[in-house]
C-alpha positions as CSV (number, residue, x, y, z in Angstrom):
1,X,-9.9,4.6,2.2
2,X,-10.7,4.5,6.7
3,X,-8.7,4.4,9.5
4,X,-9.3,1.0,9.9
5,X,-8.0,0.3,6.6
6,X,-5.2,2.1,6.7
7,X,-4.6,0.5,10.3
8,X,-3.8,-2.6,8.2
9,X,-2.4,-1.3,6.0
10,X,0.3,-0.6,8.1
11,X,0.2,-3.9,10.4
12,X,0.3,-6.0,6.5
13,X,3.5,-3.3,5.6
14,X,5.5,-3.6,9.0
15,X,4.5,-8.0,9.3
16,X,5.5,-8.3,5.8
17,X,9.3,-6.2,6.6
18,X,9.9,-8.2,9.1
19,X,9.6,-11.5,7.1
20,X,11.4,-10.1,4.5
21,X,13.8,-9.5,7.2
22,X,13.7,-12.8,8.2
23,X,14.6,-14.1,4.5
24,X,18.1,-13.1,4.4
25,X,19.7,-16.2,4.3
26,X,16.5,-18.0,2.2
27,X,17.2,-20.5,-0.4
28,X,16.5,-18.7,-4.0
29,X,12.9,-18.4,-5.5
30,X,14.8,-19.1,-9.2
31,X,15.8,-17.5,-12.0
32,X,16.0,-13.7,-11.3
33,X,12.8,-13.1,-14.2
34,X,11.3,-15.8,-11.8
35,X,11.8,-13.8,-9.1
36,X,10.6,-10.0,-11.3
37,X,7.9,-11.9,-11.8
38,X,6.9,-12.8,-8.8
39,X,7.5,-9.7,-7.6
40,X,5.3,-8.0,-10.2
41,X,2.1,-10.7,-9.6
42,X,2.6,-10.1,-5.8
43,X,2.3,-5.6,-6.5
44,X,-0.6,-6.0,-8.5
45,X,-2.6,-8.3,-5.5
46,X,-1.2,-5.9,-3.0
47,X,-2.7,-2.7,-4.8
48,X,-5.3,-4.3,-5.4
49,X,-6.1,-5.3,-1.7
50,X,-5.8,-1.6,-1.6
51,X,-7.9,-0.1,-3.7
52,X,-10.6,-2.4,-2.9
53,X,-10.2,-4.7,-5.5
54,X,-10.7,-7.5,-3.3
55,X,-11.4,-10.2,-5.6
56,X,-8.2,-10.0,-8.0
57,X,-6.5,-9.0,-4.5
58,X,-8.0,-13.0,-3.0
59,X,-6.5,-14.5,-7.0
60,X,-3.1,-13.0,-6.8
61,X,-2.4,-13.9,-3.8
62,X,-3.9,-17.2,-4.1
63,X,-2.5,-18.2,-7.1
64,X,1.3,-16.9,-5.5
65,X,1.0,-19.2,-2.9
66,X,1.4,-22.0,-5.0
67,X,5.0,-20.7,-5.8
68,X,6.0,-18.7,-2.4
69,X,8.4,-20.7,-1.1
70,X,10.1,-19.0,2.0
71,X,7.6,-16.5,2.2
72,X,4.8,-18.6,2.4
73,X,3.8,-17.4,5.7
74,X,3.7,-13.6,4.0
75,X,2.1,-14.0,1.5
76,X,-0.8,-16.4,3.2
77,X,-1.1,-13.7,5.5
78,X,-2.0,-11.3,2.9
79,X,-4.0,-13.6,1.3
80,X,-6.1,-14.1,4.4
81,X,-6.3,-9.8,4.6
82,X,-7.7,-10.4,0.6
83,X,-10.9,-13.1,2.3
84,X,-11.5,-10.9,4.8
85,X,-12.2,-7.9,3.1
86,X,-13.4,-9.9,0.3
87,X,-16.1,-11.3,3.5
88,X,-15.2,-14.3,3.2
89,X,-14.8,-15.0,7.5
90,X,-14.0,-18.7,8.3
91,X,-11.5,-18.5,4.7
92,X,-10.1,-16.0,6.6
93,X,-9.9,-17.1,10.3
94,X,-8.8,-20.2,9.2
95,X,-5.9,-18.7,6.7
96,X,-5.4,-16.7,9.1
97,X,-4.6,-19.3,11.8
98,X,-2.2,-21.5,10.0
99,X,0.1,-18.7,9.9
100,X,0.3,-17.6,13.3
101,X,0.7,-21.6,14.3
102,X,4.0,-20.8,12.0
103,X,5.1,-17.2,13.4
104,X,6.3,-15.7,16.3
105,X,6.0,-12.0,17.3
106,X,5.0,-9.3,14.7
107,X,3.8,-12.2,12.5
108,X,2.1,-13.9,14.5
109,X,-0.2,-10.9,16.6
110,X,-0.8,-9.2,13.3
111,X,-2.6,-12.5,11.5
112,X,-3.9,-13.6,15.2
113,X,-5.5,-9.2,14.3
114,X,-7.1,-11.5,10.8
115,X,-8.3,-14.1,12.6
116,X,-9.7,-12.7,15.3
117,X,-11.9,-9.9,13.6
118,X,-12.7,-12.3,11.4
119,X,-13.8,-14.8,14.5
120,X,-15.3,-11.9,15.5
121,X,-17.6,-11.0,12.8
122,X,-18.8,-14.9,12.3
123,X,-20.3,-14.3,15.5
124,X,-21.6,-10.6,15.5
125,X,-23.8,-12.3,11.8
126,X,-24.9,-15.2,14.1
127,X,-26.0,-12.5,16.8
128,X,-27.9,-10.7,15.3
129,X,-29.9,-13.0,12.8
130,X,-30.3,-14.8,16.9
131,X,-28.7,-17.7,16.3
132,X,-26.2,-17.0,18.5
133,X,-24.3,-20.7,19.8
134,X,-21.3,-22.4,21.2
135,X,-19.6,-21.6,18.0
136,X,-19.7,-18.3,18.2
137,X,-19.1,-18.0,21.9
138,X,-15.8,-19.6,20.9
139,X,-15.7,-17.8,17.9
140,X,-15.8,-14.8,19.8
141,X,-13.3,-16.6,23.4
142,X,-10.9,-16.6,20.6
143,X,-11.0,-13.4,19.0
144,X,-10.4,-11.9,22.8
145,X,-7.7,-14.0,23.5
146,X,-6.1,-12.9,20.5
147,X,-6.3,-9.3,21.0
148,X,-5.7,-9.6,24.1
149,X,-1.8,-11.7,22.9
150,X,-1.5,-8.3,20.3
151,X,-2.2,-5.8,22.7
152,X,0.0,-7.1,25.2
153,X,2.2,-7.6,23.6
154,X,2.6,-5.3,20.7
155,X,0.4,-2.1,21.8
156,X,1.7,-0.1,19.3
157,X,0.2,-1.9,16.3
158,X,-3.2,0.0,17.1
159,X,-1.9,3.0,17.2
160,X,-6.1,3.8,16.2
161,X,-7.2,1.8,19.3
162,X,-9.6,0.0,16.4
163,X,-8.4,-3.1,17.6
164,X,-8.7,-2.3,21.8
165,X,-12.1,-1.5,20.8
166,X,-13.1,-3.8,18.8
167,X,-11.9,-6.2,22.5
168,X,-13.9,-4.5,24.4
169,X,-17.1,-4.5,22.2
170,X,-16.2,-8.8,22.7
171,X,-17.2,-8.6,26.1
172,X,-20.2,-6.9,25.2
173,X,-21.8,-9.6,22.6
174,X,-20.7,-12.3,25.1
175,X,-23.5,-10.8,27.3
176,X,-26.2,-11.2,24.5
177,X,-25.5,-15.0,24.4
178,X,-25.0,-16.1,27.9
């Protein structure tokens, strides 16, 4: 597992703990069996993501979204991460934006990290194809802002400096378009 992958797992785990802590007074998800089934399905999807079985993780989290209740932002963030890892960048960006709009604090910036990474990769692909356009510029500018927010508010969420490096490369990428 690469350093960036470990960073993502640690970041998402921290977000999961943060979001879980916010759910103390959340409504009951149903019968004990239902909760156990939800938890088991979550663990299957989470392990699949960690093992690089991105399609399985994506399907698992998508299924969990239908019954996530108060855990919807957490599951949607995991889903966005699975989409990112599966290379479904536009969908990953869209899902992460939904989460970022719903949350604040660490949860928000974790979603912004997924959104920014997806947007930067979409723009990079366009640049590499020689068809960078206004959408590419907008995605890079959006990613730059997202990384700036994360790095300013929660620099500890980038312990290896991978996101800071991504942020610095955006200026170079923007200069190749302009």
